[in-house]
N, C-alpha and C positions, 0 to 999 in steps of 0.2 A: 774816878768815880771816889778811890782814896783822897784827894786833896778835898771833893766836894765832903763828904763825912770832916775830915779834919777842920773843914769852917765851918762849920754846921756844932761840931764843938765846941770850936773857940770863944764863938757868937750864941750863946744860950738865949739871947731876946731876940735872934732874928728867926723867924720860923720857916723853912722851905717846902710849898705846897706844894710846887713838883717842880720836876729839871728834866732836862737833857741838854746830854751833853755828845757836842757832832765834834773832827775833825779837825775844825778854825773857825767854831763857835760854841756857845752856851747856852742858853733858853735856858731861866730862872722864874718864878712865880715864889713872892717872900715879903712875906709882912713883918714890916717894921719901921724903927723911923728914916728917913733917908740919908741923915746921919750916919748910921749904925749901919746902914747898908751895901753904903760908900765904902766905909773901911772895910766891910767884909769881904767885898767884892774884891778893896785894893789884897788886902791879905789872900783870896784864893789865888790872884792873878801874879803877885808876890808865890805862892808856893808852889804854883805850876814851872815857875822861872826857875824852884832852887828844886824840882823832879831831876834824879840825874838822866830820866833818858829826852830829857828839853832843855837841860840846862845849855847847852849849846845851840838850842835851834833858830830859826830864823823867821819859822812860820808866825804865822798870827794870834795863833792862841795864846803866847807867851807876852805881846800887844795886846793885849783884849781892852776896849775900854768900856765902857759900864754907857749905858742908853736906857734911861728911865724911864717907864711908860707906868702913869700913876690910872690904879682900877679906880673905875669913877660909882659901880655898882654893882650888884648880882648877877647881872644878865656879864655883862663887858666879863668878868671873875670866872662865870664859863667858858664863856667863847676867848680870853686868856690860855684858861688851862688848856683847853680844844688842843685850839694852836699848839700849843709848845709839846705837847705832849703828840703830837702828831707829825713834830719836826721832822723828827729823825729817821724812823720808818717813811715819810715821802721823800727825804735826799735820799737815802739808802733805799733802794726796791729790792736788793735780796732782803730787805724783814719788813717784818708783819708790827701790825702795835701787838701783839703779844712774846716776837722774839728780840724785837730792837735790844740791845743789853745794856746801855750803857742810858740809864734815864727811868723814869720813874711812868713811864706810860704804860708798860706793861701792868705796870697796877692797880688802873686804873680801867683798862679793858678788860681783864680776869678776875672773874669771882671767886678763882682758885685760888691767883696767890694774894685775897685777901683774909 
């Protein structure tokens, strides 16, 4: 989560609409130019590789590859946001939309968090 925040600060021209962090992959819905998003993602992965707990890791999280999918219209954007926000707690059934702590889902699904 801290690495995500740092990447967001370093690239103020990239807007993070939502995200979910899982143990072996990430989901982000971003606004910005394709080139800048790829730079942002490269920096995010580089920061993850420098993290003390991940520095020696052979896990997939340190060798992530970006797969960009363009959002074509507002309906598609809504569906993508729902998919991303559901991912964390669907993968980890020990959580609900309100309790999964590594993403923005609880802010979309919880009126009190707004």
